[in-house]
N, C-alpha and C positions, 0 to 999 in steps of 0.2 A: 648483512643480508636481511636481517629482520626489519630494518627501517624501510626497506624497499618492498616488503611483502604486500602492503596495502596498494602501492602503486602498481605492482605486477598484477594483483588481483583485479583492480579496477580496469586496467587496460589490456588484460589478457584476451578479451574478445577481438582485439585488433589482429591477432594471429589468424583467426577465422576469416576476418575481413580481407586480409592480404591474400589468403589462399583462394577465397571466392573471386577476388578481382583477377587472379591469374588463371582461373579455371573457365573453360568454355561454358557459355550460358545454357547450351542445349542439353547438357548431361544432367538430367533431373536427379537421378539417384545419387550421384556424387555430390551435387550441389546441396541436396538435403542432408547428406551425411556430414559434410563439412559444417553446415549450419548447426546441426545438433552437437557435434564434437567441439565446435567453437565455444560452446557454453561450459564445457566440462572443466577446463583449467580453473575458471572462477569458482566453480562448485567445489573442486578439490581443495583449493586454497582457503575458501571460506570454512570448510570442514576442518582443515588443518588449524586454522586460527581458533576455532571453537575448542578443538581438542587441546591446543596449547593452553587455553584458559583453564580448562578442566584439570589439566596437569599442574596448575599453579603458576603459570607464567603471567607476569604483569602485562596487561594489554598496552600500557604506556610504552613498553619497549618496542612496539611496532609503529610508533608515531614518527612522523617525519616533518621537519620544519626547515624550509630552504628559502632564501631570499628570492623574490620574484619581480615585484614591481615597486617603484619608489616615486612618490609625488612630492616635489619640492625638497628643501634642505633645511628643516627646522630642528636642528640638533639640540636646541635648548629644551625641547620637550621630550627628548629621548631618541635613540637611534632608530626605533621602529615606528616613529610617528609618521603618519600618512604613508606607511609602507604596507604592501599586501604580500604575504608570504604564501608559498606553496605548502599548505599545512594539511596533512592527513592524520587521522587518529581514530581510535575506537575505544568505546567503553562498552558496558554490557548491553545498552540499548542499541548502539550502532552494530555491535556484533550480531545480535539477534536479527536485525533488519538486513544486514549483509547476507546472512545465511538464508533467510527467507527469500531474498531476491535471487540468489544464486540457484536455489532449489527450483523456484517457479520458472526461471528462465530456461532451465534444462527441460522441465516438464512442458513448458510452452513450445519449445523447439520441437519436441516430439509430437506435440499436437499439430504442429505446422506441416506435418507430412500430408495433411489433407489439402494443402494449397495446390491449386490446379494450374497456375500459370505464372510466368516471370519469377521463378523461384530465386534466381540470383539476386535481383533487386530486393525481393522480400527479405532474404536472410541478411543482406548487407545492412538494411535498415533495422532489422531485429537485433543484430549484434551491436549496432551503434546505440540503440535504445538501452541495451543492457549496460553499456559503459556509463551512460548518464545516470541510470538508476543506482548502480553501485557507488558512483562518485558522490551522489547526494548524501548517502548515509555515512560516508567517511570524511567528508569535508569538515575542516575545523575553523574555517572563517567564512563569512557571509558572501564574499565575492566568489569564492570557489564553489560554495553551495549553489549560488545563483547560476553560475556557468553550467554546472552539471544539470541543474534544474531545467535550464533552457535546452540543453542537449536532448532531453527526453521529448520535447514538444514536437520538433520537426519530424523525426522518424514516426511518431505516433500519428501525426497528421496524414502522412502518405500511406502508412499501413492501413489506416481506416479508410481513406479516400480511394485507394487503389484496389484493395483486396476485400473490402466489405460487401455488404448486401445491397438491396435495391436503392435505399436512400443514403448511401455511404458518403456522397459528397456533402450533403446537408449536415450529416453527423460530424464529418471531419471539420467543416468550417465552424460549426457550433463549438466543438472542442477547442479549436484554435482561438476563436474570439474570446470565450470565457477564460481560458487559461492564459491567454495573452493579457487580458485585463488584470488577472491575478498577478502575473509576472510583473507588469508595470507598477502595480501598487507595491509589490515586494521590493522592487528596485528603488522606488522612492524612499521606502523605510530604510533600506541599506545605505543609500547615499546620505540621508539625513544623519544617521548614526555615525557614518564615516566622517562627515563634516564636523559633527559635534565632538567626537571622541578621538579622531585621528587613527582609528583602528577598526578592523572588521573581525578581529580574533574573538571567537565566541566566549572563551573563558575570561578574557579581559573585559569584554562588554558585561558579562555577568557581574564581575567585581565592581565595575563602575556603577551599574544600575542598582545593585542590591546593597552595597555598603553605605549608601547615603553620601558618598563622596562626590565632589564636583568633577565634571569632565575636565581633563587637562587643558582643553582648548576653549570650549564654551560651555556654560552651565546648561543643564537640561531641566526644564521646568516640569512640574507635575502635569500641567495641561498638555505639554508636548508628549510626555510619556503616555498619557491616556490616548492621545491621537494616534501615536505610533502603534500602540497595542491594538486599537480597533482596526487600524489598517492591516496589521498582521492577521487579525481574526478574519477579516474579509478575504485577504489573499489566500490563506490556507483553508478558509471556509469554502471557497470555490473548489478547491482541490479535493476536500474531504468526501462529499460536499455537505454543507449545512443548508437546510431549507431557508429561503427559497432559491438558493443558488445551484440547484440540483438538475435542472432540466437538460443541460448538455450531457450529463452523465448517463441518463436513461437512454438518450439517442445513441451514444457510443456503445453501451452495453447491448443494445438491440442490433445495431448495424455493423459493428466491427466483427471481423472473423473471430471465432471462439478462442483460438490460440492467443490472440492479442487481448481479448477481454480477460483472459486468465491473468495476464500481466497488469492490465488496467485495474481490475477489481482487486487483484492480489497484492500489488505493489504500488502502483501510481497513486491510487486513492490514499494509501497509507502515508505518502509523503505529506499530505495535509495534517494527519494526526501527528506525525513525527515533528513537523514544523511547530505545531501548537505546543508540544511537549518541550522540544529543545529550545525554541526561541520565545514562545509565549510564556511558558512557566519559568524558563531558565533566565531570560533577559528581563522580563517584566513580571516578576512574581507578585509584587504589590498590586499591580493592575489586575492580574489574573485572579488574585484572592478577592479583590474588591468586586469584580464582575462575575464571580463564580456562579452566583445564583442565576444570572442571565444565561450563562453558558449551559447550566443545568436545564433551564426552561427550553432552550434551543434543542438540547439533547432529547428531551421528552417529546417535543414537536416532531423531531426527526423520527423517533421510534414509532409514534402513533400514525403520523402521516404516511410514512413508508409502509407500515403494516396494513393500514386500511386500503391503500391503493394496490398493494400486492394481492390483497384478498379478492379484488374484482377483475383482475386481468385474465385474459384468455390466451395470451402469448407467454410461453414459459420464460423466455428471456426477460420480458417485462416484469414477471413475478420476481425473478432473481435481481433485477435492477432495483426495484423498489425495496426488496429485501436488504440490499446493500445500504440504501438510504437509512432504513430502520436500524440496521446493525451498527452503522456509524454513530447513530444517536447514543448507543450504549457506551461508545468511546467518550463522547462528550459528557455524559452524566458521571462516568468514572473519574474523569479529570476534574469535574466540578466539585467532586467530594473533597478534594484536597487532603486526602488521608492515604495511608499506605495501601489499604485494601482497594480503594477506588482507583488510584493511579495504576496499581499493579493489574487490576482487572481491565482497565482501559488498554494497557499495553498487551496483555494477553489476548484481548479482543482483536487488536490490530493483527496479531500473528494468526490467531485462530480463524478469523474471517478470511484472511488472505489464503489460507490453505483450503478452507471449505468452499469459498467462491471459485477458486481455481478448479477444484474437483468437480463442482456442479457444472461449470461452463465447459469443462472438457467433455463431460457426459452429454451436454447439449450439442456439442460439435459432433460427437459420435452418432447421436440420434439424427441430427440433421443430414449427415452423410447418407443415412439409410432411408430417410423419408422426405428429404428436401423441405422439411417443415419444422416449425417450433411452436405450432399451435397446440394447445391442450386437447382440442377436439380432434385434430387430425392425428395426434400421437396416441390417442386412446387405445386401450387394449394391447399395450406393448408386452405385458407380462406373459402372454401365451407364446408370442413369436420370439421374444428376446428376454428370456428369464434372467440371464446374467446381468444385462444392462439394467433391468428393472430392479434386481436386488441391490446392485451398486447404487442406483439412484435413491432407493429407500435408505441405504446407509448414509449417503450424503445428506439427505433430507433430515434424518435423525440428528446428525451432527449440527446442522443449521438451526434446528429448533431447540438445541441445548440438552440432548440426552446425556444423563450421567455416564461417565466413562469416556466421554469425548470432549475435545478441547472447548467446544462451545459452552458446555455447562460450567467449566471452571471459570472462564472469562466473565460470563454473565453473572455468576454467583458472586464473584469478588466485586464487580462493578456495582451491583445492587446492594451488596453488604456495605460498601463504602458510602453510597448515597443515602441509604436508610439511616445511617448514623447521624447525618447532618441535616438532610432535607427529606423527612419521611413523607411529606405530602407529595412532593415531586416524585419520589421513588414509587409511591403507590400508584400514581398516574402512569408512570413508565412501565410498571409491572403488567399493566393491561396489554402492553405491546408483546410481552412474552407469551401471553395466551393467544393473541392474534397470530403470532409467528407460527405456533403449532397448528392453528386453523388453516392458514394459507399454504403452509408447506405440505401438510397432509392432504389438503384439497387438491393441490397440483400433482403431487406424487401418486396419490391413489387414482386420480383421474387418468393419468398417463398409463399407469400399470394395469388397473382393473376396469377402467371405464369402457363403455360400449362405443365402438367406432361406427358412427353413422355418417361419416364424411364422404365415404366412398374412396378415400385415399388410403391405401394399405402400405405400410412401410415394408422394407425388405425384411426377410426372415433371417438374415445373417446376423448372428449374435456377436458380441464383442470378443475379440481374440487377438493373439499375437502381441505386437508391440503396444497396442492400445491399452493392454492391461498394466503395463509397466508404470506409467504415471499414476494410474488409479491406485495401484497397490502401495506405491510410495507415499502418495498424499494421504490415503486412508491410514496407513501405518503411522505417519506423523501426527495425524489428528487424534488417534487412539493413544499414542505415546504421551502426548501432552495432557490428555484427559486422565490417564491413570498415573502418570509420573510428572506432575507439574514442575518439580524441581529442575527438570531439564531446561526450563526457561527462567524460573524464579531465581536460580543460582546466579547466572550472569547478570540478571537485572537488579540484584539487590544493591550493589554499589551505586548504580545510576539512580535507583529509587532513593537511597539515603541522601544523595546530593540534591535531588529535586526537593525532598521534604525539608532539608536544611535550608534551602533557598527560600521556601515559602513559610518557614518558621513553624512547621508542624512537628 
């Protein structure tokens, strides 16, 4: 049964999809209930998997490897040559990402109660999106990873284009074009590796590329390795995103419904970071080490560029969008450090930003429901009318700027500790972004909470209540838990970190 756990976890949203297909489309309350409860099995199984790890169970016992596709009959190279298996597995990194995805999907489904029309189609796409996101983090070969990666694109395109705001179609096509280009580049890399090595198994590719041995079919030159590495950097750089490949992401953050932006900022952007760690550092460690300084420079550019643009925005969603660009720069500088502190800080930042961004965009959605606006000017003076929302917004803002005791502080501290050890000049430049983060977050939050509203548009006086509080309490609780007890993440991640560091020779 244990070998089927990951398969059941990934495809458990299919139960909700089947129920939705059978249910009449005009029963709003039941459709939304099925949509929310369709995410619960994956959350329960992800929590069970985490608890099994904490109780000492080896995560490899949950792996599955079954024959799937076979190309040709080249037995002289081995029975698995040019074969693609159905391979799922989990290590500490995958476990953390699966848990983050499951939590945010359930929180996002709760936030989707604000959807006003065509609920059935919305939740069908939502649950299909969840399947793709979960599969990405459990796939153990590149073909399976790519299939799940592609599954996430189509639902997101329709969720943005159908249920977004004024310029939703433009944002949806921008998302599809940029991510389609990234997918095409990724597919080219996968096909070349498959042609050269006869396998897409991630662990086998690591041994071929890092042991200095020749591929069993065709040798792989250093020039080709460099080219493939840069292709991966571009493919996952679009997803992360890395400047100047970020324009599509800002449009999506602004135009997509808040419940979908929670998943986009919280999980989908993190696929870019996951890809750089799992494939960039794992399969191409020599190239990653060679170009680490360039990656660090790109990280600093992200940090400063995102922070400066967030500082001048008058739309709260744009503030958070450029904040995401800036915070993903911290992931890059952590990885560029190539030491335990930096890489651990980068992974912590992936999880921390996922939770914080989801919390802030949920609050944006709550405020938009009451004011039909996301403008800092039109939302001014919220503190008097909605003190609970204002207080929770302040808490989310403090987490985003890295207040000690919250997850943002831990991740930023470790990432900068790692980069200061090896590139102090880069670290000093990047540290300016930390100061700017405090400035633009406090500017936005204080403007909304205590600013004078001269727009003539007064938001509803109804404060946050009921089921709206559930996702906020859960997300804030997790942010504080990681901030005060980092071992909840560092424990599972240690084995994965040791493997990464061994691969890069640190």
